[in-house]
C-alpha positions in Angstrom: -0.1 0.1 0.1 1.2 3.3 -0.8 1.6 5.4 2.4 2.5 8.6 0.7 -1.4 9.2 -0.6 -2.4 9.2 3.2 -0.4 11.7 4.6 -1.8 14.4 3.3 -5.2 13.7 4.7 -3.6 12.9 7.9 -1.7 16.5 8.5 -5.4 18.1 7.5 -7.1 15.7 10.2 -4.5 17.0 12.4 -4.7 20.4 11.9 -8.3 20.8 11.7 -8.3 18.8 15.5 -6.0 21.1 16.3 -8.0 24.1 15.4 -11.2 22.7 17.2 -9.2 22.3 20.1 -7.7 26.0 20.0 -11.0 27.3 19.4 -13.0 25.6 22.5 -10.0 26.8 24.5 -10.6 30.4 22.9 -14.4 30.6 23.6 -15.8 32.5 26.3 -16.1 31.1 29.8 -20.1 30.9 30.4 -21.7 33.7 32.2 -22.1 33.0 36.3 -25.8 32.1 37.3 -27.6 35.6 38.1 -29.0 35.6 41.7 -31.9 37.9 42.1 -33.6 39.0 45.2 -37.0 40.8 46.2 -36.2 44.8 46.3 -37.0 45.7 49.7 -40.9 47.0 50.4 -39.8 49.3 53.1 -36.8 51.5 52.2 -33.9 52.0 54.9 -35.0 54.4 57.2 -38.3 54.3 56.6 -39.7 51.5 58.7 -41.1 52.1 61.9 -40.4 49.3 64.5 -42.9 47.3 65.7 -44.3 47.1 69.1 -42.6 44.3 70.9 -45.0 41.7 71.6 -45.6 41.7 75.6 -47.1 38.9 77.9 -49.1 41.8 79.9 -52.6 42.0 78.9 -52.5 45.7 80.2 -49.9 47.5 78.4 -49.5 45.3 75.3 -50.7 46.4 72.0 -52.8 44.1 69.7 -51.6 41.1 68.2 -51.7 40.3 64.9 -50.9 36.6 63.6 -49.4 36.6 59.9 -49.6 33.4 58.1 -47.1 32.9 55.6 -48.5 34.1 52.1 -49.8 31.5 49.9 -48.0 31.5 46.4 -48.9 29.3 43.3 -47.2 26.2 43.3 -45.9 26.5 39.6 -44.0 29.7 41.2 -42.4 28.0 44.2 -38.6 27.0 42.2 -35.5 28.2 42.5 -35.8 29.4 38.7 -37.6 32.8 38.1 -40.8 32.2 36.4 -42.9 34.2 33.8 -46.4 33.5 32.0 -45.1 33.5 28.4 -49.2 32.7 26.8 -51.6 31.6 29.1 -51.0 27.6 29.3 -47.0 28.2 29.2 -44.7 29.2 31.7 -40.9 30.1 30.9 -38.2 31.1 32.7 -35.3 33.8 32.7 -32.1 32.1 31.5 -29.0 31.9 34.2 -31.6 33.5 36.8 -32.3 32.1 40.2 -34.0 33.5 43.3 -31.6 34.5 46.1 -33.8 32.4 48.7 -37.2 30.7 48.7 -39.8 32.8 47.1 -42.5 32.6 49.3 -40.3 33.4 52.1 -39.2 36.0 50.6 -42.6 37.3 49.4 -43.7 36.7 53.1 -41.0 38.8 55.0 -41.5 41.5 52.5 -45.1 41.6 52.8 -44.7 41.3 56.9 -42.1 44.7 56.6 -44.7 46.8 54.4 -47.7 45.7 57.0 -45.4 46.7 60.1 -44.9 50.1 58.6 -48.7 50.4 57.9 -49.6 49.2 61.3 -47.5 51.0 63.7 -49.5 50.4 66.7 -50.2 46.8 66.5 -47.9 44.0 67.6 -47.1 41.3 65.0 -46.0 37.5 65.0 -45.4 35.4 62.2 -47.3 32.0 61.8 -46.6 31.2 65.6 -47.1 33.7 68.6 -46.4 31.3 71.0 -48.7 31.3 74.7 -50.4 34.8 73.0 -53.7 34.7 71.6 -53.5 37.1 68.8 -56.4 39.6 68.9 -56.6 38.9 64.7 -55.2 36.5 62.6 -54.4 37.0 58.6 -53.6 34.9 55.7 -53.2 36.2 52.2 -53.2 33.8 48.8 -52.2 35.1 45.9 -53.9 32.7 42.4 -52.5 33.8 39.9 -49.3 36.3 41.0 -48.1 36.0 37.1 -45.2 38.5 35.0 -46.9 38.3 31.7 -43.7 39.5 29.6 -45.5 40.1 26.5 -47.2 42.7 27.8 -44.9 43.5 31.3 -47.4 43.4 33.7 -47.7 41.8 36.9 -51.4 40.3 37.2 -52.4 38.7 40.4 -55.3 38.2 42.4 -55.5 38.3 46.3 -57.8 36.6 48.9 -57.5 38.0 51.8 -58.9 36.5 55.1 -59.2 37.7 58.6 -60.0 35.6 61.5 -60.2 36.1 65.2 -61.2 35.1 68.7 -60.2 32.2 70.5 -62.3 29.7 67.7 -60.2 31.8 64.9 -63.4 32.3 63.4 -63.4 34.0 59.9 -64.2 37.9 60.5 -63.7 38.7 56.8 -62.7 37.6 53.4 -62.3 39.3 50.3 -60.6 39.9 46.9 -58.5 42.4 45.5 -57.1 42.0 42.0 -53.9 44.1 40.4 -52.6 44.6 37.1 -49.2 46.4 37.6 -46.9 47.4 34.7 -43.1 46.7 34.8 -40.2 48.9 34.6 -38.8 47.0 31.9 -37.6 43.4 30.0 -35.6 41.8 32.6 -35.8 39.6 35.7 -35.0 42.9 37.7 -38.0 44.5 36.3 -39.8 41.5 37.5 -38.6 41.5 41.0 -39.6 45.6 41.1 -43.1 44.1 39.9 -43.5 42.1 42.7 -42.4 44.2 45.7 -44.4 47.0 44.4 -47.3 44.2 44.2 -46.5 43.5 48.1 -46.7 47.6 49.0 -50.0 47.8 47.4 -51.7 44.6 49.3 -50.4 45.8 52.5 -52.3 49.0 52.1 -55.0 47.2 51.4 -55.0 45.3 54.4 -53.9 47.5 56.9 -57.6 49.2 57.4 -58.9 45.7 57.2 -56.9 44.8 60.1 -57.7 48.0 61.8 -61.4 47.7 61.3 -61.7 44.2 62.1 -63.9 43.3 65.0 -62.8 39.8 66.5 
């Protein structure tokens, strides 16, 4: 067999393999993931300190128990999801929530509501041996960032209960349709914080007027 005819092909294959290897080495490294947090619902310096929860009934302010906000199950994930169309969810590329989203939403809601109710003491979920005057539950279904229109659409079901029997005092629903500042995960998060603020503003007078 004449091996001289094979040498040019062998050289070409070697050159091609080297070129592919160099191209791979020269490729830009993949971008690090973006960790997204909700902006604070209360700006620094604007938050009002909540009254301390005291066991002394004569001096203690009224106590409000805030249950963790319920958000749609399809949003409970590390990836930041938005509504692509009426039946499809999509995810912002390479973007993750820095913490569990239901925890972040509940924390910022509590902060916003404390600012709205400075004369109330607040406990989150478990009030220990103390009996709250009013308990609050907010359920969000849906809570969708619609990317095609750059709007956050949500419906909040607000339930107040009170007394030793935790009887329902009132239930109502609020619908929200909020614009986003831009087409980005950060604008998505900012719209969610604005939703939290508006719900807190709506809930505060309901709590103040509740009659256990």
